C-alpha positions as a Markdown table, in Angstrom:
| # | Residue | x | y | z |
|---|---|---|---|---|
| 1 | Unk | -115.6 | 48.9 | 67.7 |
| 2 | Unk | -115.5 | 49.3 | 63.9 |
| 3 | Unk | -117.5 | 52.5 | 64.1 |
| 4 | Unk | -115.0 | 54.1 | 66.4 |
| 5 | Unk | -112.1 | 53.2 | 64.0 |
| 6 | Unk | -114.0 | 54.8 | 61.1 |
| 7 | Unk | -114.9 | 57.8 | 63.3 |
| 8 | Unk | -111.2 | 58.3 | 64.3 |
| 9 | Unk | -110.1 | 58.0 | 60.6 |
| 10 | Unk | -112.7 | 60.7 | 59.7 |
| 11 | Unk | -111.4 | 63.0 | 62.4 |
| 12 | Unk | -107.8 | 62.6 | 61.3 |
| 13 | Unk | -108.8 | 63.3 | 57.7 |
| 14 | Unk | -110.8 | 66.3 | 58.7 |
| 15 | Unk | -107.8 | 67.7 | 60.7 |
| 16 | Unk | -105.5 | 67.0 | 57.7 |
| 17 | Unk | -107.9 | 68.8 | 55.3 |
| 18 | Unk | -108.1 | 71.8 | 57.7 |
| 19 | Unk | -104.3 | 72.0 | 57.7 |
| 20 | Unk | -104.2 | 71.9 | 53.9 |
| 21 | Unk | -106.8 | 74.6 | 53.7 |
| 22 | Unk | -104.8 | 76.9 | 56.0 |
| 23 | Unk | -101.6 | 76.2 | 54.0 |
| 24 | Unk | -103.5 | 77.1 | 50.7 |
| 25 | Unk | -104.7 | 80.3 | 52.2 |
| 26 | Unk | -101.2 | 81.3 | 53.4 |
| 27 | Unk | -99.8 | 80.5 | 49.9 |
| 28 | Unk | -102.4 | 82.7 | 48.2 |
| 29 | Unk | -101.7 | 85.6 | 50.6 |
| 30 | Unk | -97.9 | 85.2 | 49.9 |
| 31 | Unk | -98.5 | 85.2 | 46.1 |
| 32 | Unk | -100.8 | 88.2 | 46.2 |
| 33 | Unk | -98.4 | 90.1 | 48.4 |
| 34 | Unk | -95.5 | 89.3 | 46.0 |
| 35 | Unk | -97.6 | 90.6 | 43.1 |
| 36 | Unk | -98.6 | 93.8 | 44.8 |
| 37 | Unk | -94.9 | 94.3 | 45.9 |
| 38 | Unk | -93.8 | 93.9 | 42.3 |
| 39 | Unk | -96.4 | 96.4 | 41.1 |
| 40 | Unk | -95.3 | 98.9 | 43.7 |
| 41 | Unk | -91.6 | 98.4 | 42.8 |
| 42 | Unk | -92.2 | 98.8 | 39.1 |
| 43 | Unk | -94.3 | 102.0 | 39.6 |
| 44 | Unk | -91.3 | 103.8 | 41.0 |
| 45 | Unk | -89.7 | 104.2 | 37.6 |
| 46 | Unk | -90.6 | 106.6 | 34.9 |
| 47 | Unk | -90.4 | 105.4 | 31.3 |
| 48 | Unk | -89.2 | 107.9 | 28.8 |
| 49 | Unk | -89.9 | 107.4 | 25.1 |
| 50 | Unk | -87.3 | 108.5 | 22.6 |
| 51 | Unk | -88.2 | 110.2 | 19.3 |
| 52 | Unk | -86.1 | 109.9 | 16.2 |
| 53 | Unk | -86.2 | 112.4 | 13.3 |
| 54 | Unk | -84.9 | 111.9 | 9.8 |
| 55 | Unk | -83.6 | 114.6 | 7.5 |
| 56 | Unk | -83.4 | 114.5 | 3.7 |
| 57 | Unk | -80.0 | 115.2 | 2.4 |
| 58 | Unk | -79.3 | 117.0 | -0.8 |
| 59 | Unk | -76.4 | 116.0 | -3.1 |
| 60 | Unk | -74.1 | 118.6 | -1.6 |
| 61 | Unk | -74.8 | 117.4 | 1.9 |
| 62 | Unk | -74.1 | 113.8 | 1.0 |
| 63 | Unk | -70.8 | 114.8 | -0.6 |
| 64 | Unk | -69.8 | 116.7 | 2.6 |
| 65 | Unk | -70.6 | 113.6 | 4.6 |
| 66 | Unk | -68.6 | 111.3 | 2.4 |
| 67 | Unk | -65.7 | 113.7 | 2.5 |
| 68 | Unk | -65.8 | 113.9 | 6.3 |
| 69 | Unk | -65.7 | 110.1 | 6.5 |
| 70 | Unk | -62.6 | 109.8 | 4.3 |
């Protein structure tokens, strides 16, 4: 009698572990598919870099700038 109770408990635990394993596999598939979807979404855009240039001003240029501001 006691052996059948222990055997039934082991069968229930085995079934519960099987369900947990299936849920874990489904969660991994969902996470990986979200990651792949994010990579596909981000690959649609082109990123453009901007370039800044600087120019040295002479004293006459700086006077013209200050006169234009006033």
